[in-house]
C-alpha positions as CSV (number, residue, x, y, z in Angstrom):
1,X,0.4,-28.9,0.5
2,X,3.3,-28.8,3.0
3,X,5.8,-26.1,3.4
4,X,8.5,-28.4,1.7
5,X,6.3,-28.3,-1.4
6,X,6.3,-24.4,-1.7
7,X,9.0,-23.0,-3.9
8,X,11.6,-20.7,-2.1
9,X,10.7,-17.1,-2.3
10,X,12.3,-15.1,-5.1
11,X,15.1,-12.7,-4.3
12,X,14.3,-9.1,-4.9
13,X,16.9,-9.1,-7.8
14,X,14.6,-11.6,-9.5
15,X,11.2,-10.1,-8.6
16,X,8.9,-7.7,-10.7
17,X,6.8,-5.3,-8.7
18,X,3.5,-3.5,-9.3
19,X,3.2,-0.5,-7.0
20,X,-0.3,1.1,-7.3
21,X,-0.2,4.6,-6.0
22,X,3.4,4.7,-6.8
23,X,3.6,8.3,-8.0
24,X,3.9,10.0,-4.6
25,X,4.3,9.4,-0.9
26,X,4.7,5.9,0.5
27,X,4.2,4.3,-2.9
28,X,6.9,6.3,-4.6
29,X,9.3,5.7,-1.8
30,X,8.6,2.1,-2.0
31,X,9.1,1.9,-5.7
32,X,12.5,3.6,-5.2
33,X,13.5,1.3,-2.4
34,X,12.6,-1.7,-4.6
35,X,14.7,-0.3,-7.4
36,X,17.5,0.2,-5.1
37,X,17.3,-3.3,-3.8
38,X,17.8,-4.5,-7.4
39,X,14.2,-5.3,-8.6
40,X,14.6,-5.5,-12.4
41,X,11.2,-4.5,-13.5
42,X,8.7,-2.1,-11.7
43,X,5.4,-0.8,-12.8
44,X,3.9,2.2,-11.0
45,X,0.3,3.3,-11.3
46,X,-1.3,6.7,-10.6
47,X,-3.9,9.0,-12.2
48,X,-1.8,12.0,-13.3
49,X,0.3,11.7,-16.3
50,X,2.6,14.4,-15.6
51,X,3.3,13.3,-12.1
52,X,3.5,9.7,-13.2
53,X,6.2,10.4,-15.7
54,X,8.2,12.4,-13.2
55,X,7.9,9.5,-10.8
56,X,9.0,7.0,-13.4
57,X,12.0,9.0,-14.1
58,X,12.9,9.5,-10.5
59,X,12.7,5.7,-9.9
60,X,14.7,5.0,-12.9
61,X,17.3,7.4,-11.9
62,X,17.9,5.3,-8.7
63,X,18.9,2.2,-10.7
64,X,19.5,2.6,-14.3
65,X,19.3,-1.1,-14.9
66,X,15.7,-1.2,-13.6
67,X,12.9,-1.1,-16.3
68,X,10.4,1.2,-14.9
69,X,7.0,1.7,-16.5
70,X,4.1,4.2,-15.6
71,X,0.5,3.2,-16.2
72,X,-2.3,5.9,-16.0
73,X,-5.3,4.3,-14.4
74,X,-8.0,4.5,-11.7
75,X,-7.7,1.8,-9.2
76,X,-11.0,2.7,-7.5
77,X,-13.0,1.0,-10.4
78,X,-13.3,-2.6,-11.5
79,X,-12.5,-1.6,-15.1
80,X,-9.5,0.4,-14.0
81,X,-8.0,-2.4,-11.9
82,X,-8.7,-5.0,-14.7
83,X,-6.7,-2.9,-17.0
84,X,-3.8,-2.4,-14.4
85,X,-3.7,-6.1,-13.8
86,X,-3.6,-7.2,-17.4
87,X,-1.1,-4.5,-18.5
88,X,1.2,-5.3,-15.4
89,X,1.1,-9.1,-16.1
90,X,2.1,-8.4,-19.6
91,X,4.7,-5.8,-19.0
92,X,6.3,-7.6,-16.1
93,X,6.0,-11.2,-17.3
94,X,4.1,-11.8,-14.0
95,X,3.6,-9.7,-10.8
96,X,5.7,-11.1,-8.1
97,X,5.2,-8.2,-5.6
98,X,2.0,-6.3,-5.4
99,X,2.0,-3.0,-3.2
100,X,-1.3,-1.1,-2.8
101,X,-0.9,2.4,-1.4
102,X,-4.0,4.0,-2.9
103,X,-5.5,7.0,-1.2
104,X,-8.6,9.1,-1.5
105,X,-9.4,12.7,-1.3
106,X,-10.9,12.4,2.1
107,X,-10.7,14.6,5.2
108,X,-11.5,13.6,8.7
109,X,-14.9,14.7,9.8
110,X,-17.1,14.1,12.8
111,X,-19.7,11.4,11.8
112,X,-22.6,13.7,12.6
113,X,-21.5,16.1,9.9
114,X,-21.0,13.4,7.1
115,X,-24.0,13.4,4.7
116,X,-25.6,10.0,4.5
117,X,-25.1,9.6,0.8
118,X,-21.4,10.4,1.2
119,X,-20.5,7.5,3.4
120,X,-20.5,4.7,0.7
121,X,-18.2,7.0,-1.5
122,X,-15.6,7.3,1.4
123,X,-15.7,3.8,2.3
124,X,-15.6,2.4,-1.1
125,X,-12.7,4.7,-2.4
126,X,-10.6,3.7,0.6
127,X,-11.4,0.0,1.2
128,X,-12.0,-1.5,-2.2
129,X,-9.0,-0.7,-4.4
130,X,-6.7,-3.1,-2.7
131,X,-9.4,-5.9,-2.7
132,X,-10.1,-5.3,-6.5
133,X,-6.3,-5.6,-7.1
134,X,-5.8,-8.8,-5.2
135,X,-8.8,-10.3,-7.0
136,X,-7.1,-9.9,-10.2
137,X,-3.5,-10.6,-9.3
138,X,-3.8,-13.4,-6.8
139,X,-5.0,-16.0,-9.4
140,X,-1.8,-15.3,-11.3
141,X,0.3,-15.6,-8.1
142,X,-1.5,-18.8,-7.2
143,X,-0.7,-20.3,-10.6
144,X,3.0,-19.5,-10.1
145,X,2.9,-20.7,-6.5
146,X,4.3,-17.6,-5.0
147,X,4.1,-13.8,-4.5
148,X,3.9,-10.9,-2.0
149,X,1.2,-8.6,-1.3
150,X,1.6,-5.4,0.7
151,X,-1.3,-3.1,1.6
152,X,-1.3,0.2,3.3
153,X,-3.9,1.2,5.7
154,X,-3.6,3.2,8.9
155,X,-3.6,3.2,12.6
156,X,-7.3,4.4,12.3
157,X,-8.0,0.7,11.7
158,X,-6.8,0.0,15.3
159,X,-7.4,3.1,17.3
160,X,-10.7,4.9,17.6
161,X,-10.0,8.6,16.5
162,X,-12.5,11.4,16.3
163,X,-13.2,12.4,12.8
164,X,-12.2,8.9,11.5
165,X,-15.3,6.9,12.0
166,X,-15.8,5.9,8.3
167,X,-12.1,6.3,7.4
168,X,-11.3,3.9,10.3
169,X,-13.9,1.4,9.3
170,X,-12.5,1.4,5.7
171,X,-9.0,0.8,7.0
172,X,-10.1,-1.8,9.5
173,X,-11.6,-3.6,6.4
174,X,-8.3,-3.4,4.6
175,X,-6.5,-5.0,7.7
176,X,-9.0,-7.9,8.1
177,X,-9.1,-8.4,4.4
178,X,-5.2,-8.7,4.3
179,X,-5.0,-10.9,7.3
180,X,-7.7,-13.3,6.0
181,X,-6.3,-13.3,2.6
182,X,-2.9,-14.4,4.0
183,X,-4.4,-17.3,5.8
184,X,-6.2,-18.4,2.5
185,X,-3.2,-17.9,0.2
186,X,-0.4,-19.2,2.3
187,X,-0.7,-22.7,0.8
188,X,0.1,-21.2,-2.5
189,X,3.3,-19.6,-1.3
190,X,1.7,-16.1,-1.2
191,X,2.4,-13.8,1.7
192,X,0.2,-10.8,2.6
193,X,0.8,-8.2,5.1
194,X,-0.5,-4.6,5.8
195,X,1.2,-1.5,7.0
196,X,-0.8,0.9,9.3
197,X,1.0,4.2,9.7
198,X,-0.5,7.2,11.6
199,X,1.0,10.6,10.5
200,X,3.6,10.4,7.6
201,X,5.6,13.4,6.8
202,X,5.2,14.8,3.2
203,X,2.2,12.7,2.1
204,X,-1.2,14.0,0.8
205,X,-3.1,12.3,3.5
206,X,-1.0,13.9,6.3
207,X,-1.3,17.4,4.4
208,X,-5.3,17.0,4.4
209,X,-5.7,16.2,7.9
210,X,-3.2,18.8,9.3
211,X,-4.1,21.7,7.1
212,X,-6.9,23.2,8.9
213,X,-10.1,22.4,10.9
214,X,-10.5,20.3,14.0
215,X,-8.4,17.5,12.7
216,X,-5.3,19.9,12.5
217,X,-5.4,20.4,16.2
218,X,-6.1,16.7,16.9
219,X,-3.2,15.5,14.9
220,X,-0.8,18.3,16.0
221,X,-1.3,16.9,19.7
222,X,-0.8,13.3,18.1
223,X,2.5,14.3,16.5
224,X,3.7,15.4,20.0
225,X,3.4,11.8,21.1
226,X,5.8,10.6,18.4
227,X,8.8,10.9,20.6
228,X,10.8,8.8,18.1
229,X,10.0,11.2,15.4
230,X,7.0,11.5,13.0
231,X,7.7,8.8,10.3
232,X,8.5,9.7,6.8
233,X,7.6,7.8,3.5
234,X,11.0,6.3,3.4
235,X,10.4,4.6,6.9
236,X,7.4,2.8,5.5
237,X,9.2,2.1,2.3
238,X,12.1,0.4,4.2
239,X,9.7,-1.9,5.9
240,X,7.8,-2.7,2.6
241,X,11.0,-3.6,0.9
242,X,11.8,-6.0,3.9
243,X,8.5,-7.5,3.8
244,X,8.8,-8.1,0.0
245,X,12.2,-9.9,0.6
246,X,13.1,-13.4,1.4
247,X,14.2,-12.2,4.7
248,X,10.4,-11.9,5.7
249,X,9.5,-15.5,4.2
250,X,7.9,-16.5,7.4
251,X,5.9,-13.4,8.0
252,X,2.4,-13.1,6.9
253,X,-1.0,-11.9,8.0
254,X,0.5,-9.1,10.1
255,X,-0.7,-5.5,10.5
256,X,2.4,-3.5,11.4
257,X,2.2,0.1,12.8
258,X,4.9,2.7,12.0
259,X,4.0,5.8,14.0
260,X,7.1,7.0,16.0
261,X,5.5,6.1,19.4
262,X,2.1,8.0,18.8
263,X,0.4,4.7,20.0
264,X,1.1,1.1,20.6
265,X,-1.7,0.0,18.4
């Protein structure tokens, strides 16, 4: 299929979005950004009902004409993702934009101190949700001949960092998965990109790695290298909204770092 046979990408004002991990941090900021950009329907997914309802109200408040739905589900399980996908397709009438920002309760730790039987849990919780989601959503996008997928990994995928051996391996898996998916799905008009932040102010991940222990000193030094400022969730959200828009219609398979100058990964 030639590019002339692929339908033009939808404007954001015509696009429905599924934001998994959308009740806090980068996911919530992205849902807000999409609502402000005019997305008419958004489904946000998280595991906490109270926080999810608060997030739904917050996103709705930014654009009263946007229909925002919260789904309580676990994106780390096959069953949970099947539920998310079926409900999102039903509620939205089709997922045009899939944003996966899922995180796990994992702290950086030297590899020598990680129990062998904990390695699979860490890796699977970090790496698999975006793959599960794509497995469920991509067939629908393929049938509609278009869609946008935005995954969130981290610079640990690109830069070897003490304490992030398994975390970095999982994030690298997300990056390579996204890049390969982009090549496979481009003929169906589907674009896939991945954001790779380092520290992001106000997120649970940053709080975990900077609260105490050896990682707090390590990342305190890293923050000093962010001469442009340590990014906030809104910085990542702005890029995600751009990637979801027709302005990025030629951009796919890219892993984009937003880190304020901590590294040039």
